[in-house]
C-alpha atoms as a printed R data frame, in Angstrom:
   type eleno elety resid chain resno        x       y       z
1  ATOM     1    CA   ASN     A     1  -79.649 133.532 -55.512
2  ATOM     2    CA   TYR     A     2  -82.119 130.709 -55.090
3  ATOM     3    CA   ASN     A     3  -81.820 130.393 -51.311
4  ATOM     4    CA   PRO     A     4  -83.071 133.878 -50.378
5  ATOM     5    CA   LYS     A     5  -85.893 133.689 -52.887
6  ATOM     6    CA   ARG     A     6  -87.016 130.377 -51.481
7  ATOM     7    CA   THR     A     7  -87.091 131.776 -47.950
8  ATOM     8    CA   LYS     A     8  -89.145 134.750 -49.051
9  ATOM     9    CA   PHE     A     9  -91.611 132.570 -50.932
10 ATOM    10    CA   ARG     A    10  -91.899 130.185 -48.000
11 ATOM    11    CA   LYS     A    11  -92.712 133.051 -45.644
12 ATOM    12    CA   GLN     A    12  -95.362 134.358 -47.985
13 ATOM    13    CA   HIS     A    13  -96.883 130.918 -48.435
14 ATOM    14    CA   ARG     A    14  -97.096 130.462 -44.659
15 ATOM    15    CA   GLY     A    15  -98.872 133.763 -44.222
16 ATOM    16    CA   ARG     A    16 -101.247 133.109 -47.101
17 ATOM    17    CA   MET     A    17 -102.002 129.579 -45.961
18 ATOM    18    CA   LYS     A    18 -104.531 131.031 -43.491
19 ATOM    19    CA   GLY     A    19 -105.546 133.787 -45.915
20 ATOM    20    CA   ILE     A    20 -107.513 134.030 -49.075
21 ATOM    21    CA   SER     A    21 -106.763 131.992 -52.189
22 ATOM    22    CA   PHE     A    22 -105.271 128.593 -51.473
23 ATOM    23    CA   ARG     A    23 -105.934 127.357 -55.032
24 ATOM    24    CA   GLY     A    24 -103.893 130.161 -56.634
25 ATOM    25    CA   ASN     A    25 -101.113 129.599 -54.138
26 ATOM    26    CA   HIS     A    26 -101.115 125.894 -54.901
27 ATOM    27    CA   ILE     A    27 -100.576 126.581 -58.591
28 ATOM    28    CA   CYS     A    28  -97.755 128.985 -57.805
29 ATOM    29    CA   PHE     A    29  -96.146 126.488 -55.431
30 ATOM    30    CA   GLY     A    30  -96.474 123.715 -58.025
31 ATOM    31    CA   GLY     A    31  -94.650 125.858 -60.576
32 ATOM    32    CA   TYR     A    32  -91.898 126.596 -58.071
33 ATOM    33    CA   ALA     A    33  -91.529 122.906 -57.216
34 ATOM    34    CA   LEU     A    34  -91.345 122.017 -60.916
35 ATOM    35    CA   GLN     A    35  -88.570 124.524 -61.440
36 ATOM    36    CA   ALA     A    36  -86.695 123.246 -58.389
37 ATOM    37    CA   LEU     A    37  -86.918 119.681 -59.674
């Protein structure tokens, strides 16, 4: 269940990297990384 979610999140992060709020994305990504750890 974690693999597909990770792929989806990764795709979204890639598209948003060039987009609007990098700060908000960073917080979201940090939370994800913390959970993964």
